[in-house]
Structure formats: C-alpha cells, structure tokens
C-alpha positions in Angstrom: 120.5 119.6 10.6 121.2 120.7 14.1 123.3 123.7 14.9 124.5 124.4 18.5 126.8 127.0 19.9 128.9 127.7 23.1 130.7 130.9 23.9 134.1 131.9 25.2 134.3 132.8 28.9 136.5 134.9 31.2 137.3 133.9 34.8 136.5 137.2 36.6 138.1 136.1 39.9 139.0 133.1 42.0 140.7 131.1 39.2 142.6 128.8 39.3 141.0 127.6 42.6 138.1 125.9 40.6 140.5 123.0 40.0 141.2 122.8 43.7 137.8 122.8 45.4 137.7 126.6 45.5 135.3 129.3 44.4 135.2 131.4 41.3 133.1 134.0 39.4 133.0 133.7 35.6 131.1 135.4 32.8 130.3 134.5 29.2 131.8 136.4 26.3 129.4 136.3 23.3 132.0 138.1 21.1 133.5 134.6 20.3 131.9 131.2 19.9 132.3 127.6 18.9 129.6 126.2 16.6 128.9 122.5 16.1 126.7 121.1 13.3 125.1 117.6 13.3 123.2 115.9 10.5 121.9 112.4 10.3 123.9 110.0 8.2 124.3 106.3 7.5 127.6 106.1 9.3 129.0 108.0 12.3 131.3 110.6 10.8 133.6 113.1 12.6 134.8 115.8 10.3 138.0 117.9 10.9 137.3 121.6 11.5 139.2 124.9 11.0 141.6 124.0 13.8 142.6 120.7 12.2 144.7 121.6 9.2 146.4 118.8 7.4 148.2 120.5 4.5 150.6 123.5 4.7 152.5 125.7 2.3 155.9 124.8 3.9 157.6 123.4 6.9 157.8 126.8 8.4 154.0 127.2 8.0 153.5 123.9 9.8 155.9 124.9 12.6 154.1 128.3 13.0 150.7 126.5 13.2 152.0 124.1 15.9 153.6 126.9 17.9 150.3 128.8 17.9 147.7 126.1 18.4 149.7 123.0 19.5 149.5 119.6 17.9 145.8 119.0 18.7 142.8 120.7 17.3 139.1 120.1 17.8 138.9 116.7 16.2 139.9 114.8 19.3 137.4 116.9 21.3 134.5 115.8 19.1 135.5 112.2 19.3 136.0 112.3 23.0 132.7 114.0 23.5 130.9 111.3 21.5 132.6 108.6 23.6 131.7 110.4 26.9 128.1 111.0 25.8 127.8 107.3 24.9 129.3 106.2 28.3 126.9 108.5 30.2 123.8 107.1 28.5 125.0 103.6 29.0 125.8 104.2 32.7 122.5 105.9 33.3 120.7 103.2 31.4 119.3 105.7 28.8 118.1 104.1 25.6 119.3 106.2 22.6 117.9 105.8 19.1 119.8 103.6 16.7 120.9 106.3 14.3 124.1 107.9 13.2 125.2 111.4 12.5 127.8 113.5 10.8 129.5 116.0 13.1 131.6 119.0 12.4 132.6 122.3 14.0 134.0 125.8 13.5 135.2 128.3 16.1 136.5 131.9 16.3 137.5 131.7 19.9 141.2 132.5 20.3 142.7 129.1 21.3 145.1 128.3 24.2 144.9 131.8 25.7 142.6 131.0 28.6 139.2 131.9 27.0 138.0 128.3 27.2 138.0 127.5 23.5 138.3 123.8 23.9 135.5 123.4 26.4 133.3 125.5 24.2 133.7 123.0 21.4 132.8 120.2 23.9 129.8 122.0 25.3 128.4 122.8 21.9 128.9 119.1 20.9 126.9 117.9 23.9 124.1 120.3 23.2 123.9 119.0 19.6 124.0 115.3 20.7 121.4 115.9 23.4 119.0 117.4 20.9 119.7 114.8 18.2 119.3 111.8 20.5 116.6 113.3 22.7 118.6 113.0 25.8 118.4 115.5 28.7 121.4 115.7 31.0 120.5 117.6 34.2 121.9 121.2 34.0 124.0 120.9 37.3 125.5 117.6 36.1 126.3 118.6 32.5 129.4 120.7 33.3 131.0 117.7 35.1 130.3 115.3 32.2 131.7 117.9 29.8 134.8 118.3 31.9 135.4 114.5 31.9 135.8 114.7 28.1 139.2 116.2 28.8 140.1 114.8 32.2 138.9 111.2 31.7 139.0 110.7 28.0 142.0 112.8 27.0 144.0 113.0 30.2 144.1 116.8 30.3 143.9 118.5 33.7 141.0 120.9 33.6 139.1 123.1 36.0 135.3 123.1 36.5 134.4 126.7 35.9 134.7 126.8 32.1 132.0 124.2 31.6 129.7 125.6 34.3 129.6 129.1 32.8 129.2 127.7 29.2 126.3 125.6 30.3 124.6 128.3 32.6 125.6 131.4 30.5 125.6 135.0 31.8 127.4 135.5 35.1 127.8 132.8 37.8 129.3 132.5 41.2 130.6 128.9 41.7 131.5 127.1 45.0 133.3 123.8 44.4 133.1 122.7 48.0 134.6 119.2 48.1 132.1 117.7 50.5 129.2 118.9 48.4 130.8 117.8 45.2 131.4 114.3 46.5 128.0 114.0 48.0 125.8 115.3 45.1 128.1 115.2 42.1 128.2 118.9 41.3 129.2 122.3 42.8 127.0 125.1 44.2 126.1 127.5 41.3 124.5 130.9 41.9 123.4 132.7 38.8 124.0 136.5 39.1 122.5 139.3 37.1 125.1 140.4 34.4 123.8 144.0 34.9 125.8 143.9 38.2 129.1 143.9 36.2 131.0 147.2 35.9 132.5 148.2 32.5 134.9 145.5 31.6 137.6 144.8 29.0 139.2 141.6 27.8 142.5 141.5 26.0 144.5 138.6 24.5 147.7 137.9 22.7 147.6 134.9 20.5 151.3 134.2 20.5 151.2 133.5 24.2 149.2 130.3 23.6 150.0 127.4 25.9 147.8 124.5 26.9 146.2 124.4 30.3 147.8 121.1 31.0 151.2 122.7 30.6 150.4 125.7 32.7 149.0 123.9 35.7 151.1 120.8 35.9 153.6 121.8 38.6 151.0 123.5 40.8 148.7 120.5 40.7 151.5 118.2 41.7 152.5 120.5 44.6 148.9 120.7 45.7 148.5 116.9 45.7 151.6 116.7 47.9 150.0 119.2 50.4 152.5 122.0 49.7 151.5 124.6 52.2 152.1 127.6 49.9 149.9 126.2 47.2 147.1 125.1 49.6 147.0 128.5 51.3 147.0 130.3 47.9 144.0 128.2 46.7 142.1 129.1 49.9 142.9 132.7 49.4 141.7 132.6 45.7 138.4 131.2 47.0 138.1 133.9 49.6 138.7 136.6 46.9 135.8 135.2 44.9 133.5 135.2 47.9 134.4 138.8 48.6 134.0 139.8 45.0 130.5 138.3 45.0 129.6 140.6 47.9 131.3 143.6 46.1 129.2 143.0 43.0 126.0 142.7 44.9 126.8 146.0 46.7 128.1 147.8 43.6 131.5 148.3 45.3 133.5 148.4 42.1 136.6 150.1 43.5 136.9 147.3 46.0 136.2 144.7 43.3 139.1 146.1 41.2 141.5 145.7 44.1 140.4 142.1 44.6 141.0 141.4 40.9 144.5 142.9 41.2 145.3 140.8 44.3 144.1 137.7 42.4 146.8 138.2 39.7 149.5 139.3 42.2 148.9 136.1 44.2 149.1 134.0 41.1 152.3 135.7 39.9 153.9 134.7 43.3 153.0 131.1 42.7 153.4 130.5 39.0 156.3 131.1 36.6 154.8 133.7 34.2 156.4 135.0 31.0 157.5 138.6 30.5 154.7 139.1 27.9 152.1 137.8 30.3 153.2 140.3 32.8 153.2 143.0 30.2 149.6 142.2 29.3 148.6 142.9 32.9 150.9 145.9 33.4 149.7 147.6 30.2 146.2 147.9 31.6 147.3 148.8 35.1 149.4 151.7 33.7 146.1 153.2 32.4 144.4 152.8 35.8 142.6 149.6 35.0 142.5 146.5 37.2 143.9 143.4 35.5 144.2 139.7 36.0 144.3 136.5 33.9 141.0 135.5 32.3 142.2 131.9 32.4 145.6 130.3 32.3 147.5 133.1 30.6 147.5 134.8 27.3 144.3 136.8 28.0 143.4 139.3 30.8 140.2 140.8 32.2 139.7 143.9 34.2 137.6 146.9 35.1 137.7 150.2 33.1 137.8 153.2 35.5 135.7 155.1 32.9 134.6 154.6 29.3 137.2 157.0 27.9 140.1 154.6 28.8 139.0 151.9 26.4 140.5 153.7 23.3 143.8 154.2 25.1 143.8 150.5 25.9 143.2 149.7 22.3 146.2 151.8 21.3 148.5 150.4 24.0 147.6 146.8 23.3 147.9 147.3 19.5 151.6 148.3 20.1 152.3 144.9 21.6 150.3 143.0 19.0 147.4 142.2 21.3 143.7 142.9 20.8 141.1 144.1 23.3 137.3 143.9 23.3 134.4 145.0 25.4 132.8 141.7 26.3 129.2 141.1 25.4 127.7 139.2 28.4 124.0 139.4 28.4 
C-alpha cells in the first residue's frame, strides 16, 4: 500500500495575481495535511473520504454540512485526478502498467477557507499515482497538470500557486510571466529558505467557507474584458510580491508587514468582502499584527510584532469562533 501526503498552504503575498499572470510568495503549512492511500486491486475503485458524507441525522444536519463544505467533497477530485493522470500519460506516450488500484483519502485541512485543501488532495493523489505506476512528471510541470484537474476536468477557476507550493514545499517565490508560461509550459519558481520568514500566524474561521470559483468569478470576467481597475490591481499585487521577496532577503520585516497590509487593502477595494472577513483581518491589526488573506477568504496570515502577541491573538480570535496557529513551514 502506498501513502502520500500534501500540506495546506498560505499565500504570503501577491495573491490573487497568480491566476492573472502575476507573482506570488507562498509557504507550506505542515500543521494540516491531506493523505491519500492507494492499494493494488482487481478493479479500479475510488472510495469516498471524510468529506463525502452520505447519511445524516436530520435535514438540518445535511443543510449544515452543505453550508460549511458545499455540495462537493473529495471524491470528484480523486476521479478527476485519475482522469487527468491517464490523459497526461496518453498524451506523452508513456506506457503505464496494466494494473488497477483502490484509492481513498482523508484530510484535516480546513476546507473552503483559502488554505488549498482541494489542491492538497489532488497533489497527494498525483504523488501516489506516480509511485504506483512508476511515472515521473517533471517537477516544474506537475503543478500545471494538477491545476488542470480543477480547471479542465471540473471547470473550476483556479490559480497556479497552490499546486506550486504543494509540489515544491517550503517557501517559494513564483513568477507567472505569460510569455514564459506559454513558451515553456510553466512559471519561474524560486525556492527560498524558510528561515527567512519572520514569526507568522495563520487564523481561520470555518463558517466563512466559500468556494474559490464563487469568490473570483466576477473579477475574472472583468479582467477578461480588460477592466482597467482589475488589470492595474493585478499588476500591483505582482509588484508587492517582488518587493516582498527583496524584503525577505534583506530581513526588512517591518517593510514586509506594510506590504502584506497593502495587499489586503487593495483586495478589499476590488472584491466584495463579508463583515466577518474584515473582522478576521482587523482583529489581528488591532494587536499590532499585519494581516491579509491567506487565500480567497476565511483565513488570514500575518507577521507577529513579537512572540508575546500570539496568546492575545488566540484569545481575540476565540471570541469570534476562529482558531489561530503558528504555521510549521520547514
């Protein structure tokens, strides 16, 4: 039996420009992970996981599950990953052994709060399939293939950075230059030393869950039309990521915190954000922390001004029903 794993991630800065040929910096969060198991079997079997419940105590229990996690769990991600893996091998003329497997998963990543829970399931699935069938997908290419599980197979708009950081791990600066992407098939990825990171926190509120496809739909349509406000904002997000890379390398953490705050403020001027999402950010800022979305909303990331602030953050977030962690990156 094969066991593979992929971790949650936080977009430190630059998101959401990764979906618009921009630049971002992301880091892995080893506190949460998705696991996929694969065992040889006579027939190909895809087994529902802990995010695919099929029986409930009552109608209200079903409604609560749907409101929190949506209508789709991990089962469609496993099936779409199998399909995309098969298509990749066929297109690349890779002969795969004639054998079947039983595939199932489990995850403790908070779903639909911008910590890349769906892409973690996909990435872990690809790792298991590559090992089982003896196929090696080049590291720079794998994030794009994994992203196509959602964009091509499931029709879900998705950014590139989640899969990049889950494949590369650690801390990565990503440049999704359009010309480079179209010429070589992947972005420019620079692995940075996680020791460069200042003290960080990540907080999330599960009842803010909303799918990425819902959050980004209007902005993507405006960008496709050439809306000047959106185009200029995406260019600015990319510039913030470039400046943040320099700030990290120079240990300029006060400047880095200002860049993170600007990232959120620019996003708030562009997107319609809920009151609770604003409160997630402002709760940290009132205690002197920088704060921005870790993804599409529902989770935030920022810099602690000093270690003593973390306990105060825990208390403040607990009052609003949120949880906060010190991310494990190395």
